[in-house]
C-alpha positions in Angstrom: -38.5 -2.9 45.2 -42.4 -2.3 45.0 -41.6 1.5 45.0 -39.0 0.9 42.3 -41.5 -1.0 39.9 -44.3 1.5 40.5 -41.8 4.3 39.9 -40.4 2.3 36.7 -43.9 1.7 35.6 -45.1 5.5 35.9 -41.9 6.1 33.7 -42.8 3.8 31.3 -46.2 4.8 30.8 -45.2 8.5 30.5 -42.7 7.7 27.8 -44.8 5.3 25.7 -47.2 8.2 25.6 -44.3 10.3 23.9 -43.7 9.7 20.2 -40.5 10.6 20.4 -39.7 7.3 22.3 -40.9 5.6 19.0 -39.1 7.8 16.7 -35.7 7.4 18.4 -36.2 3.9 19.6 -37.8 2.1 16.4 -38.5 4.4 13.5 -35.1 6.1 13.2 -32.7 2.9 13.5 -34.9 1.0 11.1 -35.3 3.8 8.9 -31.8 4.5 8.1 -30.7 0.8 8.0 -33.5 0.5 5.2 -32.2 3.0 3.5 -28.4 2.2 3.8 -29.3 -1.3 2.9 -31.1 0.0 -0.5 -28.1 2.3 -1.3 -25.1 -0.1 -0.5 -26.6 -3.6 -1.4 -27.0 -3.2 -5.2 -23.4 -2.2 -4.9 -22.1 -4.9 -2.5 -24.6 -7.8 -4.3 -23.5 -6.5 -7.8 -21.4 -9.3 -9.6 -18.2 -8.4 -11.6 -18.1 -8.9 -15.5 -14.8 -8.3 -17.5 -13.4 -9.2 -20.8 -9.5 -9.5 -20.3 -7.3 -9.8 -23.8 -4.0 -11.5 -24.3 -1.4 -10.6 -26.7 1.0 -13.9 -26.9 4.1 -12.6 -28.9 5.7 -15.4 -27.3 4.1 -18.8 -28.0 6.6 -20.5 -25.8 5.7 -22.9 -22.8 5.7 -20.5 -19.9 3.9 -17.9 -22.2 1.4 -21.0 -22.6 1.3 -21.9 -18.8 0.0 -18.2 -18.0 -2.6 -18.3 -21.0 -3.9 -21.8 -20.3 -3.4 -22.2 -16.3 -3.5 -18.8 -14.8 -6.0 -16.8 -17.3 -7.9 -20.3 -18.1 -8.3 -20.9 -14.4 -9.5 -17.2 -13.9 -11.9 -17.2 -16.5 -13.1 -20.9 -15.0 -13.6 -20.1 -11.3 -14.8 -16.5 -11.9 -18.3 -16.3 -13.6 -18.4 -13.4 -15.8 -15.1 -13.3 -16.7 -13.8 -13.8 -20.2 -10.5 -14.2 -21.9 -9.5 -13.3 -25.6 -6.7 -13.6 -27.7 -5.8 -10.4 -29.3 -3.8 -10.0 -32.3 -1.4 -7.1 -31.3 -0.4 -4.4 -28.5 -1.8 -2.0 -30.4 -5.1 -3.4 -31.1 -5.4 -4.4 -27.5 -4.7 -0.9 -26.2 -7.3 0.6 -28.6 -9.7 -1.7 -27.4 -8.8 -0.9 -23.8 -9.5 2.5 -24.5 -12.6 2.1 -26.5 -14.2 0.1 -23.2 -13.0 2.9 -20.9 -14.7 5.9 -23.0 -18.6 6.0 -22.7 -19.0 7.9 -25.6 -17.6 5.1 -28.1 -18.8 1.5 -28.8 -17.8 -0.7 -26.2 -19.3 -3.7 -27.6 -15.6 -4.7 -28.7 -13.9 -3.3 -25.5 -11.7 -5.0 -23.4 -11.5 -4.6 -19.4 -7.6 -4.8 -19.5 -5.0 -6.7 -21.4 -2.1 -8.7 -20.9 0.9 -8.4 -23.4 3.6 -11.2 -23.4 6.6 -9.9 -25.5 8.5 -12.4 -27.5 11.4 -14.3 -26.1 9.2 -14.3 -23.1 9.6 -18.0 -22.0 13.3 -18.6 -23.1 13.9 -15.4 -20.6 12.3 -17.0 -17.9 13.7 -20.6 -18.3 17.4 -19.1 -18.6 16.8 -16.8 -15.6 16.9 -13.5 -17.6 15.0 -10.5 -17.0 11.6 -9.9 -18.8 8.3 -8.0 -18.7 4.8 -8.9 -18.7 3.0 -6.0 -19.6 -0.4 -4.8 -18.2 -2.9 -2.6 -20.2 -5.7 -1.1 -17.9 -7.8 1.8 -18.4 -8.0 5.0 -15.6 -11.7 4.7 -15.9 -12.0 0.8 -15.2 -9.7 1.0 -12.3 -11.2 -2.5 -10.7 -10.5 -4.3 -13.8 -6.9 -2.8 -14.0 -6.4 -3.8 -10.4 -7.4 -7.3 -11.2 -5.1 -7.5 -14.0 -2.2 -6.2 -12.2 -2.8 -8.3 -9.4 -3.0 -11.4 -11.7 0.2 -10.4 -13.4 2.1 -10.0 -10.4 0.9 -13.2 -8.8 2.4 -14.8 -11.9 5.4 -13.2 -11.8 5.9 -13.8 -7.8 5.4 -17.4 -8.5 7.8 -17.6 -11.5 10.5 -15.6 -9.3 10.0 -18.4 -6.4 10.3 -21.3 -8.9 13.6 -19.5 -10.4 15.1 -19.5 -7.0 14.1 -23.1 -6.4 16.3 -23.9 -10.0 19.1 -21.6 -9.0 18.9 -23.8 -5.2 18.8 -27.1 -7.3 22.0 -25.9 -9.4 23.8 -24.7 -6.6 23.5 -28.4 -4.8 24.9 -30.0 -8.1 21.4 -30.8 -9.9 21.7 -30.8 -13.6 19.5 -27.9 -15.1 18.1 -28.1 -18.5 16.0 -26.5 -20.9 12.5 -27.9 -19.4 13.9 -27.6 -15.7 11.8 -24.2 -14.8 8.7 -25.6 -16.8 8.5 -28.6 -14.8 9.3 -26.8 -11.6 6.5 -24.6 -12.3 4.0 -27.5 -13.2 4.8 -29.0 -9.8 2.0 -29.1 -7.4 2.4 -26.6 -4.4 2.9 -28.4 -1.1 0.7 -25.8 0.7 -2.8 -24.9 -0.3 -5.0 -21.9 1.4 -8.4 -23.1 2.7 -11.4 -20.7 2.6 -13.9 -20.5 5.0 -17.4 -19.3 3.8 -18.0 -15.6 4.4 -21.4 -16.5 6.2 -19.6 -18.2 9.2 -17.4 -15.5 10.1 -19.0 -12.0 9.6 -22.8 -10.4 9.1 -24.3 -10.0 5.6 -24.5 -5.9 4.6 -28.1 -5.7 5.6 -27.8 -7.1 9.1 -24.5 -5.5 9.7 -26.4 -2.0 8.7 -29.2 -2.8 11.0 -27.1 -4.2 14.0 -25.2 -0.7 13.9 -27.7 1.7 13.5 -29.9 -0.5 16.2 -26.9 -0.3 19.2 -26.2 3.2 18.1 -29.8 4.1 18.9 -29.9 2.2 22.0 -27.8 4.6 23.7 -30.4 7.3 23.1 -32.9 5.4 24.4 -31.1 4.3 27.7 -30.7 7.6 28.6 -34.5 8.2 29.4 -34.1 7.3 32.8 -31.6 10.1 34.5 -32.9 12.6 32.1 -36.2 11.8 33.5 -34.9 12.4 36.8 -33.7 15.8 35.6 -37.0 16.6 34.3 -38.7 15.8 37.5 -36.0 18.0 39.7 -36.5 20.8 37.3 -40.6 20.4 37.5 -40.4 19.7 41.4 -41.9 16.3 41.1 -38.6 14.9 42.6 -39.0 16.9 45.7 -42.3 15.5 46.5 -40.7 12.1 45.5 -38.3 12.6 48.4 -40.7 13.8 50.6 -42.7 10.6 50.5 -41.7 7.6 52.5 -39.6 6.3 49.8 -35.7 5.7 49.6 -33.5 6.9 47.2 -32.5 3.9 46.2 -36.0 2.9 44.9 -36.2 6.2 42.8 -33.0 5.6 41.2 -33.8 1.9 40.8 -37.0 2.8 39.1 -35.4 4.9 36.7 -32.9 2.4 36.0 -35.3 -0.2 35.5 -37.4 2.0 33.3 -34.5 2.8 30.9 -33.8 -1.0 30.6 -37.1 -2.0 29.9 -37.5 0.7 27.3 -34.2 -0.5 25.5 -35.2 -3.9 25.7 -38.4 -3.3 24.3 -36.6 -1.3 21.4 -34.0 -4.0 20.5 -36.8 -6.7 20.3 -39.0 -4.8 18.0 -35.9 -3.8 15.9 -34.7 -7.5 15.7 -38.2 -8.6 14.5 -39.0 -5.8 12.6 -35.7 -5.7 10.4 -36.1 -9.4 10.0 -39.2 -9.5 8.5 -38.9 -6.1 6.4 -35.4 -5.9 5.7 -34.5 -9.8 5.8 -31.9 -9.4 8.6 -30.4 -12.4 9.7 -29.5 -11.9 13.5 -29.2 -15.3 14.3 -29.8 -17.7 17.0 -32.8 -16.1 19.2 -31.2 -17.5 22.4 -27.7 -15.9 21.6 -29.3 -12.8 20.1 -31.3 -12.3 23.5 -28.2 -12.9 25.4 -26.5 -10.0 23.8 -29.4 -7.8 23.8 -29.9 -8.2 27.2 -26.3 -7.3 28.2 -25.7 -4.6 25.3 -28.9 -2.8 27.1 -27.2 -3.2 30.8 -23.7 -1.7 29.2 -26.1 0.9 27.4 -27.9 2.0 30.6 -24.9 2.3 32.7 -22.7 4.4 30.4 -25.7 6.8 30.0 -26.4 7.3 33.5 -23.0 8.4 34.3 -22.8 10.9 31.1 -26.4 12.2 32.1 -25.4 12.5 35.8 -22.6 14.9 35.2 -25.4 17.4 33.7 -27.0 19.8 35.4 -30.0 20.1 33.3 -31.8 17.7 30.9 -31.0 19.9 28.2 -27.2 19.5 29.0 -28.0 15.5 29.4 -29.3 15.3 26.1 -26.4 17.2 24.7 -23.8 15.2 26.4 -25.3 11.9 25.7 -25.7 12.7 22.1 -22.0 13.1 21.6 -21.1 10.0 23.6 -23.5 8.0 21.9 -22.3 9.2 18.4 -18.7 9.0 19.6 -19.2 5.4 20.5 -20.9 4.4 17.5 -18.2 5.7 15.4 -15.5 4.0 17.4 -17.2 0.9 17.6 -18.2 0.2 14.1 -21.8 1.3 13.5 -21.1 2.8 10.5 -18.1 1.2 9.2 -16.0 -2.0 9.8 -13.2 -0.8 12.6 -11.0 -3.2 10.7 -10.9 -1.1 7.9 -9.5 1.9 10.1 -7.1 0.1 11.9 -4.8 1.5 14.4 -5.9 3.9 17.1 -9.7 3.2 15.9 -9.3 -0.2 16.2 -7.5 -0.3 19.7 -10.5 2.1 20.9 -13.1 0.2 19.8 -12.1 -2.4 22.2 -13.4 -0.4 24.9 -17.0 0.4 23.2 -20.1 -2.1 23.7 -20.9 -1.6 20.2 -17.8 -3.2 19.0 -18.3 -5.9 21.3 -22.2 -6.4 20.4 -21.6 -6.7 16.6 -18.3 -8.8 17.3 -20.9 -11.2 19.2 -23.6 -11.4 16.5 -20.9 -12.1 14.3 -19.8 -15.1 16.1 -23.1 -16.2 16.7 -23.5 -16.3 12.7 -21.4 -19.6 13.2 -24.4 -21.2 14.6 -23.0 -22.2 17.7 -24.9 -20.0 21.2 -21.4 -20.2 23.1 -19.7 -18.2 20.5 -21.8 -14.7 22.3 -20.1 -15.9 25.7 -16.9 -13.6 25.6 -18.6 -10.7 24.0 -21.4 -11.3 26.7 -19.2 -11.4 29.3 -17.4 -8.1 28.2 -20.6 -6.5 28.0 -21.6 -7.2 31.5 -18.2 -6.1 32.8 -18.6 -2.8 31.3 -22.3 -2.8 32.7 -21.2 -3.3 36.1 -18.4 -1.0 36.1 -20.5 2.0 34.8 -23.4 1.0 37.1 -21.4 1.4 40.0 -19.9 4.8 38.8 -23.5 5.6 37.9 -24.8 5.1 41.3 -22.5 7.6 42.8 -22.7 10.5 40.1 -26.6 10.3 39.3 -26.9 10.3 43.7 -25.8 13.5 43.8 -28.8 14.7 41.4 -31.0 13.6 43.7 -29.0 15.0 46.5 -28.9 18.4 45.0 
């Protein structure tokens, strides 16, 4: 053990004198996280503002319900949303086009508009077909999508109410002119609760920092085996083997050095990103557990990959390919849930996904929430380390 620690200490001093270690382990991931944060945060944190017009040519009960309850509720619940009355469809269309044209005066423009045709309420109450038109601009696709979603949601609700009324009538109930209105006003027996996002996911700055940190951790974790290949090339490995030092001590020293560099890099990144980028990693104990286990997994995987190389140049190429591929499939650049399918399935086999998931679970405030992710990372580390012993021993024997 003493020999392994001496070798690890020698490798650490050598790597710390090399400026590339600071660039790969600290400057690059922190810099990229800062750049992505500055670029994307203004977009993600920007608040939506929109003015929606409504042309009510009907004036009936159902139309009033849509204007007062649906659109009124939208304006009340969403800061920045305004609902205004418009006299005609022609006026509404012109004002939507005005808002979508950057060269025109958009002061009187509309983000989108709803047109309720005459006879809309009576058609709904009698179960006849009718339309609720949405006027949107191709330039402001967000507002058009919001307006369409609101109209479709109301149409679905009306269709559900009509089905209830038809079922009631089929069972012998008496249906009057106000039956549909009364049914629509009846409160839903089920409401959907919302869990605040802070307890389920990392904020954008933290997610970007975490993604970059775990990706570059794999570049740092390769240093042990690459150092072994460099020593074989320079002839110092032969002298180590000639000394009264076991092969296990040599391999152990390289692994300890890689592990220590990985831990140091991640620790600096956690502290620096918290102070400089205001990232929120979570409870320090939970973060420490995930960092220790993720570094263990990274060292094992990179040892296996590097062990198949014959030279340190080959090792750098192999590890770069694997590190970037794992980062892509593991969610370092984007949430894998957005890709779905094969990508989301493959992410389950990457340490990156489990590290990010563990930190997301830790955002709930419970340290125990990181245990499942930590156990998976440990399993990956054990499996890869066992394979690494076989692969890397061949490097020493050659």
